[in-house]
Structures are given as C-alpha cells and as structure tokens.
N, C-alpha and C positions, 0 to 999 in steps of 0.2 A: 399276198404272203411271199410270193417269189421275190418281189421288189425289196421287201423287208429283209429277207434272207441274204439277198445280194449286198444290201447295204451293211449288214452285220459282218459278212465275209470281208468286204472292203475295209471296214473299220479295223478288223483284226490284223489284216495285212499291214495297214498303216501304222498301227501301234507296234507291231513286231519290227517294222523298219526303224521306227524311232528308238526302240530299245537296242537294236543292233548297231546303229550308226555311231553312237559315242565310242564304243569299243574299237571300231575300225579307225576312227579319227585319232585315238590315243596311241596307235601303233608307233613305235619309235622310228625315227629316220636318222640316217647317217649324217653327222655334222660335216661341214665343209672343212677341208684340210687347211693347215696354215700355209699362207702364201705371202710373198713380199710384194709390197705395193709399188716399189720403184727399184731401179737398179741399185744394189748395195754392195759395198766392199766389207767383208767381215773383218773383225779385229781379233788380236790375240788376247786382249784384256779390256776391261771396262773403264779404265782410268785415263788421265792425261799424263802419262808417265814417260817423258823424254823420248817421245816418238815410238815407244814400244807398242802403244795402244792405238796408233794411227790406223786408218783404213788400209787394208792390204790390197794392192793392185792385182796380186796373184790369187785372190779369193773373192771373185765377183759372182754374185747371184743375180740373174736377170729379173726384171720386173715380171710379176705374174707367176714366177716359179714356185712350185710346192716345196716346202722344207719340212724337216722334222724338228719341231720345237722341243728341245730336251728339258730345259729348266731355265729359271730366271734368277737374277740377283740385282742388287743396287750398285751403282757406280757413279760416273760423272753425270751431273745434272745437265743435260744437253737438249737442244731443240732439233727435232726432226719434223714429223708431221705435226707434232705438238711437243711441249716441253715436259720432260720427265727424267728421273734418274734410274728408271727401270731398263734393264738390258736382258736379252734372251740369247741363250746359247743354242745355235741351230746347226743342223747338218744338211748339206746339199750334196748328195752323192758322197764323194770322199773328202769334200771340202767342209771344214768345221770352223766355227768361231762365233764371236759375239756380234749382235746387231742391235741397234736401238729399237726398243719395243714398239715405238710408234710406227715403224715400217712393216710390222708383221700383222697381217690380218688373221683372224680366227685362231690365235695362238693359245687361247685359254687363260691368258693373263689379263686380268681385269683391272687396269690402272685407274680408270675413272669411276668404277662402281665397286661396291663392297664385295660382291660375289657373283657367281654365275656357273653355268654347267661346264663340266670338263676343265676344272681349274688346273692351271699349269703349276707344277711343283717348284719349290725353291731349291736352287742348287745347294745351298748351305745345308738343307735337310736331307736331300736324296742323292746328290752327286758331289760328295766332298772332294773327289779327285779334281773335278772341274773348278769348284769353288776355291780350293787351296791353291791351285795353279794361278788363278786370277789374283788372289791376295799376294802370292809371292811376286808376281809381276808388278805389283804396285810399287815395289822398290823403295820402301821407307825404312828397311832394316839397314841403317847406315848412320854412322856417327855424325856424318856431315849434316844430316837432316833430323836427328833425334836429340832430345835433351837427355841429360845423364840419367834422370830418374826412369825415363822410358826405356833407355838402353839397358840399365841394370835390372829392369823387370824381366828382361829376356835372358840375359847371360851375366855371369860374374865379371867383375872389373878386369881381371886378367885376360878375359877373352876379347875385350875391346881394345886393349893396349893403352889404357888411360895413363898419361904421365904429366898431367897439368894442362898444357895448352894445345898439345898436338892432337890433331883430328884425322881420322881416316878419310881418305878420298876414294870415291868409287864404291861399288856395291860389295864391300867386304871381300875383295879379292884376297885369297890366302885364307879366308875363313868361309869358304863357299857353303858349308853345311847350314849356315844360318839362314840362307834364303829359303830353301824348302821347309826348314823347321818353322820359320815364322809363318809361312803360308798355311801349313797344317794347323799350327797353333791358333790361327785366326778362326778356324772352323771347329775348334774343340778337340783336335787330335794331336797327341804329343808324340813326336818322333825324335831320335837323338839329334842334337845340334851342336854340342860342345866338343872341342878337340879337333883332331885331324880327320879329314875325310877318309883316309885310308884306314884309320883305326875304327871309325864308325862302320865302315864297310865290312871289315874283318870280323868285328864282334857281333854284328847284327844281321848282315845280309849276304855274306859270301856263299853260304850253303844253298841259297835259292835264287841267286842272281843268274841272269841269262844274257847272252850276247845275240840270241836269235831274234830276228824280226825287229821292227821299229817299236820303241816303247810307247805305250798309250799315254794319254794326257794324265798328268799327276804322278807318273812313275819317277822314282829316284834313279839318276844316271851317274855312274862312277867311272873315274879314271885313276890309275895308280900314281905313285910318287914320281916326280921328275923335277929337274932343276927349275923349270918354268913355274912350277907351283910350290916351290920352296920345300920339295920333298914331303908335302902334306897330303898329296892326292887332291882330287877335285870331286865335288858333288854338285849336280845340277838337278833341275826339275823339268821333266818333259812337257812341252806344250802341244805335242802331237805332230803328225806329219813329218817325223824324222828330225825334229828340231828340239833344242833344249835351251833353257834359260840358265846361264852359268856364269860365275865370276872367275874368269881365267886369270892367270898370273899370280903374283904374290905381293905381300907388303914389302916395301923396300926399307932401308935403314932409317929413313926419315919419317916412316909411318904412312907413306903414301902408297897408293896402288897404281901399277902401271896400266891397268885395264879396268874399264867399267864392266858390270855384268851386262850381257847382251843375249839376244836370241840368235843362235847360230845352228848350222847343220851339225848333227852329231859327228859326222865323218870329218868335219873340218877342225875339231878340237885336237890339237897336236900335243898338248901337255900331258904326257903319261900314257900308259897302256890302257886301252879301253877295257874296263872290267865288266861292263854290262849294266842291266837295269833290273829294278825290282819294284813291285808295288808295296807301299808301306802298310 
C-alpha cells in the first residue's frame, strides 16, 4: 500500500511539473538590439544625388555598435550584404543618418520575409520630418531635370520662368521655398511654396519662429532679403546637426542660377539676416 501511495504522489508531482512548464517556457524575452554588422558611414539621404547622398566620413558607426533604428524607407537600389532598395534611418549617439538596411541586424525591418515580430515602421507613415527631408534632398525639383508637365503640376508657369527655350540651372536658386515644399508634398503634407521666401515667412511662420538652438531635421529655416538672394529671402530645410539644404543665390537675367542647392552649415549662409527656424 505504501508503495502504491508513493507512486501516486510521484505521478501527481510529475503531472504538476508538466502543467507548469509550458507557462514558464512562454515567458517573453528581450529581443536583441539593432547593431551594424560592419563599419558604416551614414548618409544624409537615400538617393544618388550629386554627392549629397554619399557616405559621410564624419558620421562613422563602428562594426558591432548598437544603434537606434528609427524608421525605414525606399531609395537607391544598392548592394551591401545583399541587394535591396531599403534604407534605415538610425541614431548612434548624436550622429544620425541613413544606412543600407542590409548592414543592420535585428532592425525589425523584414526585407526578405513578409512579417515578423517588432516590425520597424515606415518613415513616410510615422516620421514625415525625416521622410520629407529625404525627398527634398533628392533634388529633382528643377527645370533642368523635369518635363514641363511635371513642373506645372507643382507650381504655375510664372513661378518657373518659362519663356520658350530658357531653362533654369541649379536647384531653383532664387525660388528656394520650392525645395522644402516638394519634400513635404511627397509625403502628403502641403506647406507654402509659391512666391518669395520672406513673404512666406511673414505670412505663416514669423510668430512662432525661433533662433534658439539647432533646428531639428525637417524644420524650415529662413533668412531675410538681401542682394545675394534677389531681395526674396531664403528658405531651406534642416538636415539636422546644424546643417541645412538650401538654394543660395538668385536667378540672373539669363535665367541661370549662380549656385546649386547644397548642404551647408547654417552659420555659413551669409545671404540675409538669419530669421530662425520653425517646424511646419
């Protein structure tokens, strides 16, 4: 009888263990953080745009470093660890920028499978400040690179200076508001883009603009009228890190622009008084 009782007790203990074990196995575990698999140089944008989107020697993330994967988008179809047109915007301390998705492990972006845990969100859906800046840096808002139909879909004819055969050269220098306007338009947000930068600033942003601190990515950055900008003022879009993408200068009498739009330090823009920045 004692042997039978002992066997019954043992059986109860075993059954209890089997019942408890699955619950313990189902306990959630922390996922591995995103890391880069090789030394990478971050980029300002995801396109092949006249050097603007080239790797940045001043923005190096060492192999094995943990990064914050912010969001993803599509851009240049390139080959890294494998070929894809997916790019991830990451932060490594104070350094931020784009990296080819193939170099980021555990990002939550599933390029080769349909879905998975911890999906990384699209910048177009959740971070339009980042997405709009990326589209602005693509640099296609230019009569030298657009057909007339595409140009007129953005702005009326008088904004482009059409007069038959003449074509603007450079990134709309003298019409600087078109660059941030087109960037935000690409992600479904409309901001003012026609007319002089100073008029846009005065009518829409003067009351809440600030000169304090460095503007965040996607912020609109303004300068007042000056001879160098044809007394129109200037508007650029912040790329972060105290830098701005802006079309300095003005159109000359032959319809040409003396300067291309470039990424420069905000403090180095000499055309007009710095009026500050504002988030649209």
